[in-house]
N, C-alpha and C positions, 0 to 999 in steps of 0.2 A: 954631168955626172953619168957614170956608167950604171947599168942596172945592178951590178954587184955592189957598188958603193951605196946606191939607194937602198938596196935590201939590207945591207949591214947597218946603215943609219937607222932605219925603221926598227930593226931588231934591237939595237942598242937602246933606242928610245923606249921600246916596249919593256925591256928588262928593268929600266928605272921605274916605270909604272908598276911593275909586278913587285918590286921591292917595297914600294909605298903601300901597295895592297896587302902584302904579307904583314907588315908592321901594324897597319891600322885595322886589319880584318881579323886579328886573333881574338878568339872568344866572342865573336859577334853573335848577336841575337836579333830578334825583331826590333827591339828598342834602338839598338845601335844602327841597324840597317835602315830603318825608317827615319829616325831623327838624330842620329849620332849622339844619343844619350843627352841631348839638349845642352851640350857643352862646347859647341863650336865657337872659336874666337870671331867676333864680328868682322874684324879687318881681314882675316883670312877668307871668310865667306865672301866679302866684298870683292876682293881681287879675283877669286875664282868665278864669281858671277859675271864679271866682265867677259872672260873667255867663253863662258857658257852662252852668253847672249850673242856674242859676235859670231862664233863658230866659223866653220869653213865657208859659210855663205858670205860673211863680211870679208873674209880673207881673199876670196876669189871674185865674188860678184860686185862688191862695192867699187873697187878700182875700175872694173870693166864697165860699170854702170855710168861712169862719168861722161862718156861720149854722148849718151842719150839724154841725160838729165843734169849735166854739169854738177854743181855743188848744191842743187835743189834739195837733196836728201837731208842737208843740215836743217832745213825748215822742219822736217819731221823729227829730227833728233832734238831740236828745241822743245817740241811738244812732248817728247819722251820724258824730259826732266820734270815737266809739269805732272805727267802721269805718275812718276816715281814719288812725288810729294803726296799725291792722292793716296797711293798705296800705303805710304808710311803713316799717314794720319787718319785714314778712313778704314782700310782693310786690315792692316796688321793688328790694330787694337782689338778688332772683332775676333781674329784668329787666335790671339793669345788669351783673350778673355774666355773663350770656349775651350781652350787647351786642345786644339785640333791636331790630329796626325795627318789626315787628309782634309784639305780645305773644303771639299764637297760635302763633308758631313754637316756643314752649315746649312745647306739646302734641305737636308733631312729635318733638322731642328726647326727651320723656318717654315717649310711648306709640307714636307712629307716624303715618303719613300720613293714615289715615282719621280719627283723632282730631283731627289738625291741621285738616283740611278741615271737619270737623264744627264745631269751635269757631269757625272763621272764618265759616262760613255762619250759625251761630247769631247771631253779632254782626251780620252784614250784614242779617239779617232784623229783629233787635231794633232796631238803630239806624235803619233805614229807617222803621219804624213810629213810633218815638219822635220822630225829627226831623220827620216828617210831621205828627204830632199837635201839636207845638209851632208849626210854621209855619201850621197850620190856624187857630190862634187869631189870629195876626197878620193873615193874609189875610182872615179874617172881619171883624175890626175895620176894616181898610182898606176893605173892601167897604162897610161901613156909613158910614164917615166920608168916603169919597172917591168910590168907583167907582159906587155906586148912583145918585148924583146925575148921573153922566156916562152912565148907562145901559149900563155895561160889565158883562158877565156875570162870575160868580164864577170861572169857568174861566180867563178872561183875566187876572183879578187874580192868580191863582195863577201863571200863566205869567210875568207881569211880576215878581212877588216872587222866584221862583226864578232867573230870568234875571239879576236884579241881583246875587244872591249868587254865581252862577257867574262873572260878569264880574270881580269883584274877588278871586276865590280861585284861578282856574285857573292863574295864573302862579306865584305864590309859595308856595301851600299853607300849611303850618304856619308858615313863616317870616313870612308876612303875618298869619296868624290871631292869633298871640300879641299882636300890636300892635293890630289892630282890635278884638279882644275886650277888651283893657284899656280902650281908649277907650269902648267900648260899655258896659262895666260901670260906669264913672264916670258916663256919661250916664244910665243906668238908675236908679242909686241917687240921683242928684241929682234926677231926675224924681219919684221917690217922696217924697223929703223935701220938695220944694217943693209937691207936691200936698197933703201932710199940713199944711203951714204954711197954705195957702190955705183948706183945709177948716176948720181950727181958727179962722182969722180969721172965716170966714163964720158960725161958731157962737159967736163972741165968747169963745174959750177961750185962756187963756195956756198956756205950755208945761206948767206945773204942772197946769192944768185938764185938759189932754189926758191926762196920766199918770193923773190921778184918775178921769177918765171911763172910761178903759180898765180900770183896776184895779177899778172898781165894776161894770162891765158883766158881765152873765151870759154874754156871749160870750167872756170872757177866761179861762174855766176851763181849766186846763192838764192836771191829772192825773185819771185814771180808775182807781180801785183796787177799786171795789165790785162791778163787774159783769164777771166773768170771760168771759162769753159775748160781750161787746161787742168789736167790732173795734178800739175805741179804748182797751182796757185797757193800762195802762202797760207791763207786761211784754211784751205782744205788740208794741206800737209800738216800744219801745226796742230790743228784740232784732231785730225786722224792719228797723228803721232801720239798724242796724249791718250787717246782711247786704245790704240794698239798696245801701249805699255800697260795700261790698266788690265786689259784682258790677257795679253800674252805673257805678262809677268805676274800681276796681282791675282788673276783668276786661273793661273796655271800651276798645277801641283809641282811640276818640275822646278820652277823658279822659287816658289814659296816654300818648298820642302827645305831648301837651304836656309831660308830666313827662320823657319820654325826650329831649326837646329841650334839657333843662337840661345844664349843663356836666359835672356829675358826680352821683353818688348823694347826697352830702351836701346839695347844693343842691336836688335833687329832694325829699328828705325835709323840708327847711325849707319848701319850697313847700307840700307836702301838709299839714303841721301848721298853718301860718299860715292857709292857705285853709280848712281844716276848722274852725278856731276862729272865723274871721270869718263862717262860715255861720250861727252861732247868732244874733248880734245882727242880721244881715241879715234872717233870717226873722222875728224879732220885729218888725222894722220893717214887713214886709209884712202880718203878722197884725194889727198895730195899725192899719194903714191900713184893713183890713177892718172892724174895729169902728167906726172913724170913718165909713166909707161907709154902713154900715147905720144908724148913729145919725143921720147927716145925712139919709138918705132918709126916715127916720121923722119927723124934725122938719119936713121940707119937704113931707110928705104925698105922697111919690112912691111909686108902686106898684112893688113888687119884681118883677124879671123872672122868667120861668119858669126860665131857665137861670142858675145861679149865676155862670157865667163872663161873663155879660152885665152884671153889676152895675156894675163899674168904668166901662166905656165908656158905660153908660146914664146914670150920674150926670154924667160929664164932658160929655155931649152934651145934658143936660137944660136948660141955660141958667141953672142956679142958681149956677154958679161962674164966676169971671172967665175970659175967653177964654184967658188965659195958661196956665191949667191944662190946657186942650185942647192947647196947643202942647207942653207938657212931657209930656203923656200920650202923644202920638204919638211924640215923641222917645224916651221910655222904652220904649214898646212895640216900636218898630222896633229899638232897641238890644238889647232883651232877646231878641227873636226872631232877629235876625241873629247875635248872639254865640253862640247855640246852634247854629243851622242851618249857619253857614259852617264851623264846625269839624267838624260831622257830615258834611257833604259832602266835606270834605278827608279825614277818616278813612275814610269809605266807599271813596273812591278809593284811598287807601293800602292798605287791607286787601285789596281786590280785586286791586290791582296786585301786591302782595307775596305774598299768600296763595294767590290763585287763578292769577294769570298768571306768578308766579315772579320778579318783579323785586325788587331790593334797592337800598339807597342806593349801593352800590359796584358792583353788577352791573346795568348798564343794558340788561337784556333788553327792557325796556319803553321804546320810543321816546317822545319828548315828544309826538308826534302821537297815539300810541295812548293815552297817559295823559290827554290832553285829551278823547279820545273816551269813555274810561271816566268821566271827570268829567261830561261832558255827558249820558251815559246815565243816571247816577244822578240827575242833575237832573231828567230827564224822568220817572224812576220816582217821585221825590218828588212831582212834580206830580200824578201819577195817584193816589197813595195819599191825598194831601190832599183831592182831590175825593171819594174814597170816604168820608173822615171827614165831609164835608159831607152826603153822601147818608144816612149812618147817624145823623147829628145827635147825636153824643156830648155828654153834659151837662158833667160836670166832667172836663176833659182830664187833669188831674193824677192823679185817681183812676184813670182809664183806663190811663195809663202804668204806674202802680205795679201794677195788676192784670195787665197784659200781661207785666210783668217776671217775674212768677212762672212764666210759661209758657216764656219765651224765655231768660232769664238763669239760671233754676234749674239746667238741665243744665250750663251753664258752671261754676256754683258747685260742683257735684258733681265735675266733671272735675278742676278745679284743686285742690280739697280732697283728692281721692284721690291726685293726683300729688305734692302737697307733703307730705302727712302719712302716706303709706305708701311702701314701696319695692317694692310689688307691680307686676308687669307684667300686661297684659291682652291678650286676642286682639283686636288693633286693628280688624280688619274688622267686629267686632260693635258697636263704639262708636256708629256712627250709629243702629243699631236701638235702643239704650238711650236715646239722645238724643231719638228720635222717640216712643218709648213713654212716656217720662216726662210730657210735656205732656198726652198723651191720658188717662193715669191721673189726673193732677191735675184735668183738666176734668171727669171723671166724679165724682171726690170732691167737687169744688166744687159741682157741680149737686145731688148727693145728700146732702151733709153734714148738712143739717137733718133730713131724714127718716131717715137712718141713725144719726146720732150726736147729734141735737138740739144741734148745735154749728155755728155759721156760720164758715166759713173766711174769713179776711181776707187781708191782705198777707203773712201768714206762709206762704202758698202757695209763696213763693220758697224758704223754708227747707225745706219739705217736698219740693219738687221737687229741691233739691240733695241731700237725704238719699236720695231714691229713685234718683237717678242714681248716687250713691255705692254703694248696695246693688247696683244693676245692674252696675256695674263689678266689684264683688266676685264676682258670679255668672259673669262672663266672664274672670276672671283666668286666667292660665296656671298650670296645676297644678304645674309644676316650680319655681314661685317661692314656694311655701308653706314 
């Protein structure tokens, strides 16, 4: 694809999103921006959440990740489904019973204002980093595919990318997002399927041949049981997957905001179960694409890129596949990145508005103008963090996100576990100290684990951080509650 074709394709795609934004964002207010008037069809929310969860990270990183970890990622995906069941039957009933707009309001009711603000700030930091990492992938590929040829700097690429997202989300918020995310999920999965079809054609493979090739490949190994010290051991991956889902979905305002826009608890639970189940075959699809990409590169004598995240775009731009693959690659990438980033920007605005500024769907402390300023401010913040990712040249973004989750979401896990499974009260003013101390301790243990314990910490840092926070809250409990 020429830069002109790429630019026209992105522009056409953006026009479609703007049309949806215009239709859904008319006469919007805080209630529609935050929760879509609680009228979202559960099946539409479910489809959209698939795209929001996968994002450009899955689209780019998971296929490239196959070389290093084979199909081991499916062990974690299996744990995800268990986590979705916990969310559906433990967390959602609490959120609906309390009629929450921001899920962190629960912490205020359970512990007090310090815990509430701590939970909100943990989310704001976590989601800002996560959304920036996902958008970094898309901006990087657009830079290679379009903006390098136009001699446009990466910083300008980032500004354009974020500005487009801001334009179609600032009016309708979540009311717009549930529809744009559904469209983008369909585009993304269609893109992957068509890419697989064309790669198979180029390799003279039938559908059965594709399945056979993947099954016989050494890259399709799923389970690791024999090496307990490995990060990819089944028990570690499965349990960590469940906890990652609980915190990065169930304790995340971004993902829960969509659930809370459903008509009632029953619909929200349907959404969570169907969405969780669909996540398994969807990830198998992306991992299978990874095997085909590596096999195709080997057959064509293509040199593998240094960064695994560059594999997919490198093959698409190699000239070895028909131009139509490049078209669907750009569509899929933009859809994947936008479906995650647009909802992240909306949830960041919602959390800051509700949790920090004190607005609710029924109490318009926050004027529309102020909400737009908050929305714009987070857009600028995302731009800055994306540029930092470029400076530090992170390799596999999906690995980076899961690693960071242990530090930022771990304290949230401990706080909610303590609140839901004990009746103890704590000295609320000390909660921020516990939340800050936990990541520091985890960082020290992570750095010294091999020398101290001859054991390498993996993504289970998340569980350990949750446990440390739980213990920390026990230490600051009010003694009259024993």
